[in-house]
C-alpha positions in Angstrom: 0.0 0.0 0.1 2.7 2.4 0.7 4.5 1.9 -2.5 1.0 2.5 -4.2 0.7 5.9 -2.3 4.4 6.8 -3.2 3.7 6.2 -7.1 0.3 8.6 -6.6 2.6 11.0 -4.9 5.3 10.8 -7.9 2.5 11.0 -10.4 1.2 14.3 -8.6 4.7 15.8 -8.2 5.2 15.1 -12.2 1.8 16.7 -12.9 2.4 19.5 -11.0 5.7 20.0 -12.7 4.0 20.3 -15.9 1.6 22.5 -14.9 3.9 24.7 -13.7 6.0 24.6 -16.9 2.9 25.3 -18.9 1.9 28.2 -16.6 -1.5 26.5 -15.7 -1.8 28.2 -12.4 -5.7 27.7 -12.0 -5.1 24.0 -11.9 -2.2 24.1 -9.4 -4.1 24.7 -6.1 -6.2 21.7 -6.4 -3.0 19.6 -7.0 -1.4 21.2 -3.7 -4.5 20.2 -1.7 -4.1 16.6 -2.9 -0.5 16.6 -1.9 -1.2 18.2 1.3 -3.8 15.6 1.9 -1.5 13.0 1.2 1.2 14.3 3.5 -0.9 13.9 6.5 -1.9 10.5 5.3 1.7 9.5 5.5 2.7 11.9 8.3 3.6 8.8 10.5 6.0 7.4 7.9 8.3 10.1 6.1 6.6 13.6 6.2 9.2 15.1 3.6 10.7 12.1 2.1 7.7 10.9 0.6 7.0 13.6 -1.2 10.5 14.9 -2.2 11.9 18.3 -2.6 8.5 19.8 -3.5 7.3 20.3 0.0 10.7 21.3 0.7 10.6 24.2 -1.2 7.1 25.0 0.0 6.6 23.5 3.5 3.5 25.3 4.0 0.5 24.9 1.5 -1.0 28.3 1.9 2.5 29.8 1.2 2.4 27.7 -1.9 -0.9 28.7 -3.1 -0.1 32.4 -2.3 2.9 31.9 -4.6 0.8 30.7 -7.3 -1.8 33.6 -6.8 1.1 36.2 -6.9 2.6 35.0 -10.1 -1.1 34.7 -11.8 -1.7 37.9 -10.9 1.6 39.5 -12.2 0.8 37.7 -15.4 -2.8 38.7 -15.7 -2.2 42.0 -14.3 0.5 42.9 -17.2 -1.5 41.3 -19.9 -4.5 43.4 -18.8 -2.3 46.3 -19.3 -0.5 45.5 -22.3 -2.1 42.4 -24.2 0.7 41.6 -26.9 3.9 43.6 -26.3 4.3 46.5 -29.0 7.3 47.7 -30.5 7.8 50.6 -28.0 6.7 48.4 -24.9 8.8 45.4 -25.7 12.0 46.7 -24.2 10.7 48.8 -21.1 7.9 48.4 -18.6 6.5 51.9 -18.2 5.9 53.5 -15.0 2.1 53.3 -15.0 2.5 50.0 -13.1 3.4 51.6 -10.1 -0.3 52.5 -8.8 -0.9 48.6 -8.4 2.5 48.3 -6.3 0.3 48.4 -3.2 -1.8 45.2 -4.4 1.1 43.4 -5.5 2.8 43.7 -1.9 -0.4 42.8 -0.1 0.0 39.4 -1.7 3.3 38.8 0.1 2.6 39.6 3.6 5.4 39.9 6.2 4.7 37.0 8.1 5.6 35.1 5.0 8.9 36.5 4.5 9.9 36.2 8.2 9.1 32.4 8.1 11.4 32.0 5.2 8.9 30.6 2.8 10.6 32.7 -0.2 14.1 32.2 0.4 15.7 33.4 -2.7 17.8 30.1 -3.0 14.7 28.6 -4.2 14.0 29.5 -7.9 10.8 29.8 -8.6 10.3 32.1 -5.5 13.2 33.9 -6.1 12.4 34.6 -9.8 8.9 35.8 -8.3 10.5 38.4 -6.1 12.5 39.3 -8.9 9.2 40.3 -11.0 7.9 41.9 -8.1 10.8 44.1 -7.9 10.7 44.8 -11.5 7.2 45.7 -11.6 7.8 48.1 -8.9 10.6 49.7 -10.6 13.3 48.7 -7.9 15.6 47.5 -10.8 18.9 47.2 -8.5 16.9 44.8 -6.5 15.8 42.8 -9.4 19.3 42.6 -10.6 20.8 41.6 -7.4 18.0 38.9 -6.9 19.2 37.8 -10.3 22.8 37.5 -9.2 21.5 35.4 -5.9 19.9 33.2 -8.1 22.9 31.5 -10.0 21.6 31.1 -13.3 24.5 28.6 -14.1 22.6 26.2 -12.2 19.6 26.2 -14.7 21.8 25.7 -17.3 22.7 22.0 -16.2 21.3 18.9 -18.0 18.4 16.9 -16.5 16.8 20.1 -15.2 13.1 20.2 -15.0 11.4 21.8 -18.4 10.1 24.6 -16.2 13.4 25.6 -15.5 14.2 26.8 -19.0 11.2 29.0 -18.7 12.5 30.5 -15.3 16.2 30.7 -17.2 14.5 32.7 -20.1 12.5 34.9 -17.5 15.4 35.8 -15.5 17.6 36.8 -18.4 14.8 39.0 -19.8 14.1 40.5 -16.1 18.1 41.2 -16.0 18.1 42.7 -19.5 14.9 45.0 -18.9 16.2 46.0 -15.8 19.7 47.0 -17.5 17.8 48.8 -20.1 16.2 50.8 -17.6 19.3 52.1 -16.2 20.8 53.2 -19.3 18.7 56.7 -19.0 21.0 57.5 -15.8 23.9 60.0 -16.1 27.0 57.5 -16.7 29.8 57.8 -18.8 29.4 56.8 -22.4 31.8 53.6 -22.2 29.7 52.5 -18.9 26.6 53.1 -21.2 27.8 50.8 -23.9 28.7 48.4 -21.9 25.1 48.0 -20.2 23.8 48.0 -23.5 25.8 45.4 -24.8 25.0 43.3 -21.4 21.7 43.9 -21.7 21.6 42.7 -25.3 23.2 39.3 -24.4 20.8 39.1 -21.8 18.0 39.3 -24.6 19.8 36.9 -27.0 20.0 34.0 -24.2 16.7 34.8 -23.0 15.3 34.3 -26.6 17.0 31.0 -27.1 16.3 29.8 -23.8 12.7 30.8 -24.4 12.5 28.6 -27.7 14.1 25.7 -26.0 11.6 25.9 -23.5 8.8 25.6 -25.8 10.4 23.0 -27.9 10.9 20.8 -24.7 7.4 21.8 -23.1 6.0 20.9 -26.5 7.3 17.3 -26.2 6.0 16.8 -22.9 2.7 18.1 -24.0 2.4 15.9 -26.9 3.8 13.1 -24.8 1.0 13.4 -22.0 -1.6 13.7 -25.0 -0.9 10.5 -26.4 -1.2 8.7 -23.2 -4.6 10.3 -22.6 -5.8 10.1 -26.5 -8.0 7.3 -25.5 -10.2 9.7 -23.1 -10.3 12.0 -25.8 -8.5 14.9 -23.9 -7.4 17.3 -26.3 -3.8 18.9 -25.8 -4.2 22.3 -23.8 -3.3 25.5 -25.6 -0.1 27.0 -24.4 -0.6 30.8 -23.4 2.5 32.6 -23.1 2.9 35.0 -20.4 4.2 38.7 -20.4 7.9 38.1 -19.4 8.0 35.0 -21.8 6.6 37.0 -24.8 9.3 39.7 -23.7 12.0 37.1 -23.8 10.9 36.1 -27.0 10.8 39.7 -28.7 13.2 41.7 -26.9 16.4 40.9 -28.8 15.1 41.8 -32.2 13.1 44.6 -31.0 15.8 46.0 -29.0 18.1 45.9 -32.3 15.7 47.6 -34.6 15.1 50.2 -31.9 18.6 51.0 -31.6 18.7 51.1 -35.5 20.6 48.1 -36.2 18.6 47.0 -39.0 20.8 44.2 -40.5 21.3 42.7 -37.2 17.6 42.7 -36.2 16.6 41.1 -39.7 19.2 38.6 -39.0 17.6 38.0 -35.4 14.4 37.5 -36.8 15.8 35.1 -39.5 17.4 33.0 -36.7 14.2 32.7 -34.7 12.3 31.8 -38.0 14.5 29.1 -38.5 13.9 27.5 -35.3 11.7 24.1 -35.1 8.3 25.0 -34.6 6.2 24.1 -31.7 2.5 24.9 -30.5 3.4 27.6 -28.2 5.6 29.4 -30.6 3.0 29.6 -33.4 1.7 33.1 -32.5 5.2 34.8 -32.0 6.4 33.1 -35.3 3.4 34.9 -36.7 4.4 38.3 -35.5 8.2 37.9 -36.2 7.6 37.0 -39.7 5.3 40.2 -40.1 7.9 42.3 -38.6 10.7 40.8 -40.8 8.5 41.6 -43.7 7.9 44.8 -42.4 11.7 45.7 -42.1 12.6 44.0 -45.6 10.0 46.1 -47.4 10.5 49.6 -45.5 14.5 49.4 -44.9 16.3 46.8 -47.4 16.5 47.8 -51.0 17.1 45.4 -53.8 20.9 46.3 -54.0 21.6 45.6 -50.4 19.8 42.4 -49.9 21.8 39.6 -48.7 20.4 35.9 -48.8 18.3 34.8 -45.7 20.8 32.0 -44.7 23.9 34.1 -44.7 25.2 36.6 -42.2 24.7 40.3 -42.7 27.0 41.7 -45.1 30.1 43.6 -43.7 29.0 47.0 -44.9 25.6 46.9 -43.1 27.5 46.0 -40.0 30.1 48.6 -40.2 27.4 51.4 -40.6 25.9 49.9 -37.5 29.3 49.8 -35.6 29.6 46.0 -35.3 32.2 43.7 -36.3 30.1 40.7 -36.4 26.2 39.5 -35.7 25.5 39.6 -32.1 24.5 35.8 -31.9 28.1 35.4 -32.9 29.5 37.6 -30.1 27.4 35.9 -27.7 27.2 32.3 -28.1 23.7 31.2 -26.5 23.4 28.6 -23.4 21.1 26.1 -24.4 20.4 26.6 -28.4 17.4 25.5 -29.5 16.8 23.1 -32.6 16.8 24.4 -35.9 15.4 23.1 -39.1 18.1 21.8 -41.5 19.0 24.2 -44.5 19.8 21.3 -46.8 17.7 21.4 -50.0 15.5 24.2 -48.7 14.0 26.8 -50.9 15.7 30.2 -50.7 14.0 33.5 -51.5 16.3 35.4 -54.3 15.1 38.9 -53.7 13.7 41.2 -51.0 10.2 41.4 -52.3 10.1 37.8 -52.9 11.0 36.9 -49.3 8.6 39.2 -47.9 5.8 38.2 -49.8 6.5 34.4 -48.9 6.6 35.5 -45.2 3.2 37.6 -45.4 1.5 34.8 -47.4 2.4 32.3 -44.3 1.3 34.9 -41.8 -1.8 35.7 -43.9 -2.6 31.8 -44.1 -2.4 31.6 -40.1 -4.2 35.0 -39.5 -7.0 34.4 -41.5 -7.6 30.8 -39.9 -7.2 32.2 -36.3 -9.5 35.3 -37.3 -12.8 35.6 -35.1 -15.7 35.2 -37.4 -18.5 34.9 -34.6 -20.6 38.1 -34.4 -21.8 37.5 -30.9 -21.4 40.5 -28.6 -19.0 38.8 -26.2 -16.8 38.1 -29.2 -16.5 41.7 -30.2 -13.4 42.4 -28.6 -11.8 39.5 -29.7 -13.0 40.1 -33.3 -11.6 43.5 -33.5 -8.2 42.3 -32.1 -8.0 39.6 -34.9 -9.3 41.7 -37.4 -6.5 44.3 -36.7 -3.8 41.8 -36.7 -5.0 40.1 -39.9 -5.5 44.1 -41.7 -1.9 44.9 -40.9 -0.9 41.7 -42.7 -2.9 42.4 -45.6 -1.5 45.9 -45.8 2.0 44.9 -46.0 1.0 42.2 -48.5 -0.5 44.8 -50.7 2.8 46.9 -50.6 5.0 43.7 -51.3 2.7 42.3 -54.3 2.1 45.9 -55.7 5.8 46.3 -56.3 5.9 42.9 -58.6 2.4 43.8 -60.2 0.8 40.9 -58.8 -2.5 42.2 -58.4 -4.4 39.3 -59.2 -2.7 37.2 -56.8 -3.2 39.9 -54.1 -7.1 40.1 -55.1 -7.2 36.5 -54.3 -5.9 36.9 -51.0 -8.3 39.9 -50.0 -11.1 37.9 -51.1 -10.2 35.1 -48.6 -10.6 37.9 -46.0 -14.3 38.9 -46.8 -15.3 36.0 -44.8 -14.7 37.9 -41.4 -14.8 41.6 -43.0 -18.4 42.1 -42.8 -18.9 46.3 -42.9 -15.2 46.5 -42.6 -14.6 49.3 -44.9 -10.8 49.3 -45.4 -10.5 45.6 -46.4 -13.3 46.0 -49.0 -11.7 49.1 -50.3 -8.5 47.4 -50.6 -9.9 44.6 -52.3 -11.9 46.9 -54.7 -8.7 48.8 -55.9 -6.8 45.3 -56.4 -9.7 44.0 -58.6 -9.3 47.1 -60.4 -5.6 47.0 -60.8 -6.1 43.1 -61.9 -8.4 44.2 -64.4 -11.3 42.6 -62.9 -13.9 45.2 -63.7 -17.1 43.5 -62.9 -16.1 42.5 -59.3 -14.3 45.9 -58.5 -17.6 47.8 -59.5 -19.5 45.4 -57.2 -17.1 45.7 -54.4 -17.2 49.6 -54.9 -21.0 49.4 -54.9 -20.7 47.8 -51.3 -18.2 50.3 -50.2 -20.8 53.2 -51.2 -23.0 51.5 -49.4 -20.9 51.6 -45.9 -19.9 55.3 -46.7 -22.5 57.2 -48.6 -21.1 60.5 -47.8 -17.9 59.3 -49.7 -17.8 60.8 -53.3 -14.7 59.0 -54.4 -16.1 55.6 -54.3 -18.9 56.0 -57.1 -16.2 57.9 -59.1 -13.7 54.9 -58.8 -16.8 52.4 -60.0 -17.6 54.8 -62.7 -14.0 54.9 -63.7 -13.9 51.3 -64.3 -17.2 51.5 -66.2 -15.6 53.8 -68.5 -12.0 52.7 -69.1 -12.2 48.7 -68.6 -16.1 47.6 -69.0 -17.3 50.3 -71.3 -20.7 50.2 -69.3 -21.8 53.7 -70.1 -25.1 53.8 -68.5 -23.7 52.3 -65.5 -21.1 55.1 -65.4 -23.7 57.7 -66.0 -25.7 56.7 -63.2 -22.8 56.8 -60.8 -21.5 60.0 -61.9 -24.8 61.8 -61.8 -25.1 60.6 -58.1 -21.8 62.2 -57.0 -23.2 65.6 -59.1 -26.6 65.3 -57.0 -24.4 65.6 -53.8 -23.6 69.2 -55.0 -21.1 71.1 -52.6 -21.0 68.2 -50.5 -19.0 66.4 -52.9 -16.0 69.1 -52.7 -12.9 68.7 -54.8 -14.8 65.4 -56.7 -17.5 67.7 -57.8 -15.6 68.6 -61.1 -14.3 65.3 -61.5 -18.1 64.1 -61.3 -18.9 66.4 -64.4 -15.9 65.4 -66.2 -17.2 61.7 -66.0 -20.4 62.7 -67.3 -19.3 64.5 -70.3 -16.8 61.8 -71.3 -20.0 59.2 -71.1 -21.9 61.5 -73.3 -19.0 61.7 -75.7 -18.5 58.2 -75.9 -22.4 57.8 -76.3 -22.3 60.1 -79.3 -19.6 58.3 -80.8 -21.8 55.0 -80.9 -25.2 56.4 -81.7 -26.4 55.4 -84.8 -28.8 58.3 -85.5 -27.8 61.9 -86.1 -30.3 63.3 -84.0 -29.0 61.5 -80.8 -25.7 62.1 -81.7 -25.9 65.8 -81.8 -27.7 65.5 -78.4 -25.1 63.6 -76.8 -22.6 66.0 -78.2 -24.4 68.8 -76.7 -24.9 67.5 -73.3 -21.2 66.6 -73.2 -20.2 70.0 -74.1 -22.4 71.4 -71.3 -21.0 68.9 -68.7 -17.3 69.4 -69.6 -17.8 73.2 -69.5 -19.3 73.0 -66.3 -16.3 70.9 -64.9 -13.9 73.6 -66.1 -15.7 76.7 -64.7 -15.8 74.6 -61.3 -11.9 73.7 -61.6 -10.1 75.8 -64.1 -6.8 74.6 -63.1 -7.3 70.9 -64.0 -5.6 70.3 -67.0 -7.4 67.0 -67.8 -10.6 68.5 -67.7 -9.3 71.4 -70.2 -7.8 68.8 -72.6 -11.0 66.8 -72.8 -13.1 69.9 -73.4 -10.9 70.5 -76.3 -11.0 67.0 -77.7 -15.1 67.3 -77.4 -14.7 70.5 -79.4 -12.7 68.9 -82.1 -14.9 66.0 -82.2 -17.6 68.6 -83.6 -15.1 69.9 -85.6 -14.9 73.2 -83.7 -11.2 73.2 -84.6 -10.5 77.0 -83.7 -12.4 76.8 -80.7 -10.8 73.6 -79.2 -7.3 75.6 -79.2 -8.2 78.0 -76.2 -8.8 75.1 -73.7 -6.1 72.8 -75.1 -3.6 75.8 -74.5 -4.9 76.1 -70.9 -4.4 72.6 -70.5 -0.7 72.8 -72.1 0.1 75.7 -70.0 -0.8 73.8 -66.8 1.0 70.4 -67.8 3.2 71.0 -70.8 4.6 67.5 -70.9 1.2 65.6 -71.1 1.0 63.0 -74.0 -2.3 63.1 -74.7 -2.6 67.4 -75.0 0.6 67.2 -77.1 -1.1 64.5 -79.5 -4.2 66.5 -79.7 -2.3 69.5 -80.7 -0.9 67.6 -83.3 -4.0 66.3 -84.8 -5.2 70.1 -84.6 -2.5 71.5 -86.5 -2.9 68.6 -89.2 -6.8 69.5 -89.5 -5.8 73.1 -90.2 -3.3 71.7 -92.6 -0.3 72.7 -90.7 1.4 69.4 -91.1 5.1 70.7 -90.9 4.3 72.4 -87.5 2.1 69.0 -86.5 5.3 67.0 -87.5 7.3 69.5 -85.1 4.9 69.3 -82.5 4.8 65.3 -82.6 8.4 65.0 -82.5 8.4 67.3 -79.3 6.2 64.6 -77.8 8.2 61.9 -78.9 11.3 63.4 -77.6 9.5 63.0 -73.9 7.5 59.6 -75.0 9.8 57.9 -77.3 7.9 54.4 -76.9 4.5 55.8 -77.5 2.9 53.4 -80.3 -0.1 56.1 -80.9 2.3 59.0 -81.4 4.4 56.8 -83.7 1.3 55.9 -85.9 0.3 59.4 -86.5 4.1 60.2 -87.3 3.8 57.7 -90.2 0.6 59.3 -91.4 2.4 62.8 -91.4 5.5 61.7 -93.1 3.4 59.7 -95.6 1.4 63.0 -96.5 4.8 65.2 -96.6 7.7 62.8 -97.9 5.7 60.0 -99.5 5.4 56.3 -98.3 9.0 55.4 -98.5 10.0 57.8 -95.8 7.2 56.6 -93.5 8.2 52.9 -94.0 11.4 53.9 -92.1 9.3 54.9 -89.2 7.2 51.4 -89.4 10.5 49.4 -89.2 11.6 51.4 -86.2 8.2 50.6 -84.6 8.8 47.0 -85.4 12.2 47.3 -83.7 10.8 49.0 -80.8 7.9 46.5 -80.4 10.6 43.4 -80.2 12.6 45.1 -77.6 9.8 45.7 -75.1 7.6 42.7 -75.9 9.3 39.6 -77.6 8.3 37.1 -75.3 8.9 34.1 -77.3 11.8 33.2 -75.5 9.9 33.2 -72.0 10.5 29.8 -71.7 14.1 29.9 -71.3 14.0 32.2 -68.8 13.8 31.3 -64.8 10.1 30.7 -64.1 10.6 30.9 -60.6 11.8 34.2 -60.4 9.2 36.9 -58.9 10.2 39.4 -61.4 7.4 40.0 -63.9 8.4 38.9 -67.6 8.3 42.2 -68.9 11.2 43.3 -66.5 13.2 40.3 -67.1 13.1 40.9 -71.0 14.3 44.5 -70.0 16.9 43.4 -67.9 18.1 40.4 -70.2 17.6 42.7 -73.4 21.4 43.0 -73.9 22.0 39.2 -72.9 20.3 37.5 -75.6 19.5 38.0 -79.1 15.9 38.3 -80.3 14.2 35.0 -81.1 12.8 36.3 -84.5 14.1 39.2 -86.6 11.3 41.6 -87.3 12.0 43.6 -90.3 10.4 45.0 -93.3 10.6 43.1 -96.7 12.4 44.3 -99.7 11.9 42.4 -103.0 13.1 45.1 -105.3 17.2 45.1 -104.3 19.2 44.1 -107.3 20.9 40.8 -107.1 24.5 40.2 -107.8 24.1 36.5 -107.9 23.2 34.7 -111.3 19.8 34.2 -110.2 17.2 36.6 -111.9 15.3 39.3 -109.9 12.0 37.3 -110.1 13.6 34.4 -108.6 15.3 36.5 -105.8 11.8 38.1 -105.0 10.3 34.4 -104.9 13.3 33.1 -102.7 12.8 36.0 -100.4 9.3 35.7 -100.1 9.2 32.0 -99.4 12.0 32.9 -96.6 9.8 35.3 -95.1 6.8 33.4 -95.2 8.6 30.6 -93.4 9.5 33.3 -90.7 5.8 34.2 -90.2 4.9 30.6 -89.7 7.6 30.7 -87.0 6.0 33.6 -85.1 2.4 32.1 -85.6 3.6 28.8 -84.2 5.0 30.4 -81.2 2.5 30.6 -78.3 1.4 33.9 -77.8 1.8 35.0 -74.3 0.9 38.6 -72.4 -1.7 40.9 -72.6 -3.7 40.9 -76.0 -2.9 44.7 -76.7 1.0 43.5 -77.1 -0.2 41.6 -80.4 -2.9 43.8 -81.5 -0.4 46.5 -81.6 2.1 44.4 -83.7 -1.0 43.7 -86.1 -1.3 47.6 -86.5 2.1 47.8 -87.6 2.0 45.2 -90.2 -1.3 46.3 -91.5 -0.1 50.1 -91.8 3.3 49.0 -93.7 1.2 47.0 -95.9 -1.0 49.8 -96.4 2.3 51.9 -97.2 3.3 49.5 -99.5 0.0 49.4 -101.4 0.3 53.0 -101.8 3.6 52.8 -103.3 2.7 50.0 -105.6 4.7 47.1 -104.2 2.1 44.8 -103.8 4.1 41.6 -103.0 5.9 43.6 -99.8 2.2 44.7 -99.0 1.2 40.9 -99.2 3.9 40.0 -96.9 2.9 42.2 -94.5 -0.7 41.3 -94.5 0.1 37.8 -94.0 2.1 38.8 -91.0 -0.9 40.1 -89.7 -3.1 37.4 -90.5 -1.2 34.9 -88.7 -1.7 36.8 -85.5 -5.5 37.5 -85.9 -6.6 35.6 -88.9 -10.4 36.7 -88.5 -9.7 40.6 -87.5 -11.8 42.8 -89.4 -8.6 45.1 -90.0 -7.0 42.5 -91.7 -10.0 41.3 -94.4 -9.9 44.9 -95.2 -6.4 45.3 -96.1 -6.7 41.8 -98.0 -10.0 43.3 -99.7 -8.0 46.2 -100.6 -4.8 44.3 -102.0 -7.3 42.1 -104.3 -9.0 44.9 -105.3 -5.7 46.5 -106.5 -4.9 43.3 -108.2 -8.2 43.5 -110.2 -9.9 40.8 -108.3 -13.2 42.5 -107.4 -15.1 39.5 -106.7 -12.6 38.0 -103.9 -12.4 41.8 -102.6 -16.1 41.9 -102.1 -16.3 38.6 -100.4 -13.5 39.9 -98.0 -15.1 43.3 -97.4 -18.4 41.1 -96.8 -16.6 39.1 -94.0 -15.2 42.4 -92.4 -18.6 43.9 -92.2 -20.1 40.7 -90.7 -17.5 41.2 -87.9 -17.6 45.1 -87.7 -20.7 46.3 -89.3 -20.4 49.9 -88.6 -16.7 50.3 -89.4 -15.9 53.5 -91.4 -13.4 52.0 -94.2 -15.1 48.8 -94.8 -18.5 50.5 -95.7 -16.5 53.2 -97.7 -14.3 50.5 -99.5 -17.3 48.4 -100.3 -19.9 51.1 -101.4 -17.2 52.4 -103.8 -16.5 48.7 -105.1 -20.3 48.2 -105.6 -20.5 51.7 -107.6 -17.5 50.6 -109.8 -19.0 47.1 -110.5 -22.2 48.7 -111.7 -24.2 48.0 -108.7 -25.0 51.5 -108.0 -28.1 51.3 -105.9 -26.7 48.8 -103.6 -23.3 50.8 -103.5 -25.6 54.3 -102.4 -27.3 52.4 -99.8 -24.0 51.2 -98.2 -22.6 54.7 -98.5 -25.8 56.2 -97.0 -25.1 53.9 -94.2 -21.5 55.1 -94.0 -22.9 58.6 -93.8 -25.5 57.9 -91.4 -23.0 56.6 -88.8 -20.0 58.5 -89.6 -21.4 62.0 -90.5 -18.0 63.9 -90.3 -16.4 61.1 -92.6 -15.6 63.4 -95.9 -14.5 60.2 -97.7 -17.9 58.7 -96.9 -19.7 61.7 -98.3 -17.6 61.8 -101.1 -18.1 58.2 -102.2 -21.8 59.0 -101.9 -21.7 61.9 -104.3 -19.8 59.4 -106.9 -22.7 57.1 -106.6 -25.4 59.8 -107.0 -23.3 61.6 -109.8 -23.4 58.0 -111.6 -27.0 57.8 -111.6 -27.7 61.6 -112.5 -28.8 62.7 -109.2 -28.9 66.4 -108.4 -28.0 65.7 -104.9 -24.6 64.8 -105.9 -23.0 68.5 -105.6 -24.4 68.9 -102.2 -22.3 65.5 -101.2 -19.2 67.0 -102.8 -19.5 70.2 -101.1 -20.3 68.7 -97.7 -17.2 66.5 -98.3 -15.0 69.1 -99.3 -16.1 71.1 -96.1 -15.4 68.4 -93.9 -11.9 67.6 -95.5 -10.8 70.9 -94.6 -11.4 70.2 -91.0 -10.2 66.9 -91.1 -7.2 65.6 -89.1 -4.4 63.2 -90.4 -6.0 60.7 -88.1 -9.2 60.6 -86.4 -9.8 62.5 -83.1 -11.0 59.6 -81.6 -7.7 58.2 -81.4 -7.2 60.1 -78.5 -8.3 58.0 -75.5 -11.3 59.1 -73.4 -10.7 58.0 -70.0 -11.1 59.1 -66.4 
């Protein structure tokens, strides 16, 4: 029976040690009562020997229970005052704790001290006194108690697990006490010595705390395995204030002193430690802090790999010869993951984003979803925690243009973001940047419901409707909502009128009836004039007012607001482009070309400007000169967008393909040689010119098949730009009478988009020049089936019908062209020719209208200027 009781005592002692290690103070008093009863049961045999050292440490149950109560009070008091340690509060405990000194003293009656119940040679009680001294601001007493404890005793092998916690807390209290005393008036040398000593304490405290959590995890999991059949879940480990301080003080102290490289190195060290259940929350905050340091303080050029030490240049700037962990070796190092065959980030953004993605996964999984009133505080705390992660994730992913991935992350946050404006707003912006217009509009409408007084939200949705979705009615409704707010909209009111004006302008361009088109143009002018009157210093409003005047062919009137726009923003590419078109409409083509060259000097890679330059050079110098510009455009496109060798690059890099292409441009040759054909050069070989031309055409067409076999990557506009370049070159070749070269260029464009109405139009024109009128008519029919309102297709189709004797059908097609494009002088001239061929008296009126419109016709349509918010 005695042996049985002895085993019970040992089990109770082991359970009590485990509870002390896990800081489960609420369960300790019950076990102490059981041991107290067991002691009286065996008092006749061996009052102290049967229980062991436990009651030697605490001979009185009441005293030990009071010790537990005081320890529990200190931890709960610090947690209530601070919660999780912030950056400013991690190093020092502010003096606001001093009003509660009396309550902490009351838990240590003088008779306990006088009876020796808390003799400093007993570690737990000595540490408790150390905590009390520290909370009371008696830092010298705390250091003295730390010296009397004898920390070397805690570093020996085969010590209980909770001794590692005591070691960590003792080191951090000593470090914090030293750190508090650095504000006193001492010599600079002594101050530096104290800082170094406190840092060594913080580093040792961190490693001891991590080792403690690893050992505790083993103990808890072993205990859980033994009790698994009883369906008992392992107890969650809640870290106390001083244990959290032990984990965080080292890197926070380094960062606070401006030692960014050493702080980042310490964060990487603790993140390489083998994970335990108790360290998960700490690892989450450490990963977030490391990502914040990397994004805010480390540039691409100064980045160093995670597994290496900080660069000597960084350490030299921080006044250190080596990292702190190398100077102060730890007493009991924690177990770390092996670095063999592990993934290693290659740049600062990649490491930061990976850290944040891991943190986001942990934070979103722990977020409080319950809407119960008693969960409000926990829900708000978890929301603030996860919001900080998403904000950093936004910064990191935006640097790489990874808006699609960012929107997917923010969409996962919606499950716990009901009525949380900030996360909804971030989601809307990320969807907008990712090109997901439909979702972005829905999100901004929800944001508008949360904040109906904010005029920027409907305007953001209207911007997406205009720029991406072309939902003009929806954009008009959203913009008029801001207009109805009146003066409450503030600085957004002129922008709302601008949005209304652009909507009406775009609706006028799409209107099929002249009456509707004129009405929309009038409304657009009124809205844009109102916007300029409200904000006369907005360059964009002035530019769009000039554009609208130009669209209704008030060319002279458009010059005045355009001059205002250029005076406010002289380098705006759209304003300079519009000025070029207005000068060309006034037939000042030389001045227009000079203005265009000025714009190209500031924006040399703008293809819209280059297409206008081609038209001006063709008018001034002929097709041969314009073809040289087309050649330059092909080379410019290849230098920017040639992605056919993207498979040869490293797909694991976080750098976007466009940036990799720019970086590696000089290191590799282009995969395809894009150049205009020339089948008229004299040949010095024995081949005849026709044979040379045939061989060159065959080689060129084989090159075309190479392009078509390459899988197109990247946005569509890249390839539509290349298609336009080839079609423009083909048009110039046709104007120069070089039909073989034109066929080559059209074949290039056809390989990219064989069903494009522009390609079918140029193929029809080429067939018409070769006298193949039926084939040309068939190609025009296909183009009209794809784009029924295309101006050039209607005009060429109508004229072809007139020339082939089908005058009435040609007249009908040309009347449709005039109805849809009332400012097209070519359509009016073609209609005049059709009417003249059948002797109609209306033909002269059509010719006069065509002459009048041609006098104000720009070199390219005014509609090439994008109308966007």
